C-alpha positions in Angstrom: -32.1 -1.9 -3.3 -31.2 1.8 -2.5 -32.1 4.6 -4.9 -30.5 7.8 -4.8 -32.2 11.3 -5.9 -29.9 12.9 -8.4 -31.9 15.8 -9.1 -35.5 17.3 -8.6 -36.8 19.6 -11.2 -39.7 21.8 -10.5 -42.8 21.9 -12.2 -42.9 23.5 -15.7 -46.2 25.0 -15.1 -48.6 25.4 -12.2 -50.5 22.4 -11.6 -48.1 20.0 -13.0 -45.9 17.7 -11.3 -42.3 17.5 -10.1 -39.7 15.5 -11.9 -37.2 13.5 -9.8 -34.2 12.1 -11.7 -32.6 9.0 -10.1 -28.8 8.2 -10.2 -29.6 5.1 -12.5 -31.2 7.7 -15.1 -34.7 6.9 -14.4 -37.1 9.8 -13.9 -40.4 9.7 -11.9 -43.1 12.6 -11.7 -44.8 13.3 -8.2 -47.2 15.7 -7.2 -45.3 18.6 -5.4 -47.1 18.4 -2.5 -46.0 14.8 -2.2 -42.2 15.6 -2.7 -42.7 18.3 0.0 -44.2 16.2 2.4 -41.8 13.3 2.0 -39.0 15.5 2.2 -37.2 14.7 -1.0 -34.0 16.5 -1.9 -30.9 15.6 -4.1 -28.8 13.3 -2.8 -31.1 11.5 -0.9 -31.0 7.8 -0.7 -34.5 6.0 -0.4 -34.6 2.5 1.0 -37.0 0.1 -0.9 -39.3 0.5 1.9 -39.1 4.2 1.4 -39.4 4.3 -2.2 -42.7 2.0 -1.9 -44.1 4.5 0.5 -43.3 7.6 -1.7 -45.1 5.7 -4.5 -48.2 4.8 -2.3 -48.4 8.5 -1.2 -48.3 9.5 -4.6 -51.0 7.5 -5.8 -53.4 8.5 -2.8 -52.5 11.9 -3.4 -53.2 11.6 -7.1 -56.7 10.0 -6.7 -57.7 12.8 -4.2 -56.6 15.4 -6.7 -58.4 13.6 -9.5 -61.7 13.2 -7.4 -61.5 16.8 -6.5 -61.2 17.8 -10.1 -64.3 15.6 -11.0 -66.5 16.7 -8.3 -65.9 20.5 -9.1 -67.0 19.9 -12.6 -70.0 17.9 -12.4 -72.6 16.6 -9.5 -71.5 12.9 -9.0 -72.5 9.9 -6.5 -69.9 8.0 -4.5 -70.2 5.1 -6.7 -70.1 7.0 -10.1 -66.9 8.8 -8.7 -65.1 5.6 -7.7 -66.0 4.2 -11.2 -64.4 7.2 -12.7 -61.3 7.2 -10.7 -60.7 3.7 -11.5 -61.5 4.0 -15.0 -59.0 6.8 -15.3 -56.4 4.4 -13.9 -56.5 5.1 -10.1 -56.1 2.1 -8.0 -59.4 1.0 -6.7 -58.3 1.2 -3.0 -57.0 5.1 -3.5 -60.3 5.6 -5.3 -62.1 4.3 -2.3 -60.3 6.3 0.4 -60.6 9.3 -1.8 -64.5 8.9 -2.0 -64.3 8.4 1.8 -62.2 11.7 2.2 -64.5 13.6 0.3 -67.7 12.2 2.2 -65.9 12.9 5.4 -65.5 16.6 4.3 -69.2 16.6 3.6 -68.3 17.3 -0.1 -69.7 14.3 -1.7 -73.4 13.4 -0.8 -75.6 10.8 -2.6 -78.8 12.3 -1.1 -78.1 15.9 -2.5 -76.8 14.3 -5.8 -80.2 12.4 -6.2 -82.1 15.6 -5.4 -80.4 17.6 -7.9 -80.9 14.8 -10.6 -84.8 14.5 -9.7 -85.1 18.2 -9.9 -83.4 18.4 -13.3 -85.4 15.4 -14.6 -88.7 17.1 -13.4 -87.6 20.4 -14.8 -87.1 18.7 -18.2 -90.6 16.9 -18.0 -89.2 13.6 -17.4 -91.5 10.9 -16.0 -90.7 8.6 -13.0 -89.3 5.8 -14.9 -86.9 8.2 -16.7 -85.9 9.7 -13.6 -85.3 6.5 -12.1 -83.1 5.5 -15.1 -81.1 8.7 -14.4 -80.4 7.8 -10.9 -79.5 4.2 -11.9 -77.0 5.5 -14.4 -75.2 7.9 -11.9 -75.1 5.0 -9.5 -77.1 6.3 -7.0 -78.3 3.8 -4.2 -82.0 2.8 -4.3 -82.6 4.0 -0.8 -82.5 7.8 -2.2 
């Protein structure tokens, strides 16, 4: 089934998604970088395989963007980030890949997160058991 792009509407505000209007009247929202990377333009016809590739690229980019927002706001473990991404509606496979991507970039480090949690707990006067509980809650692996 071919899908033809009728129009591409720019984001209304910075940081929002581009709207793609198809000739059958449906609209989809895509991250602007995905629309650019896929070379979308008005009049473009997408095969079913191309459309599915576009959807997959958008889902992967969405998971990465959400992961970056989460780690920029708080120190989280790999397990906690993956859980939060899937909880927010990201595909589990895309969530796992986003975690791997951030780990490769050295922006996600369970050992450093564990050190921060231990230091925070100790500064608050918590005992060893309470700090272990904090590590467990943040899904820090036992090896740390």
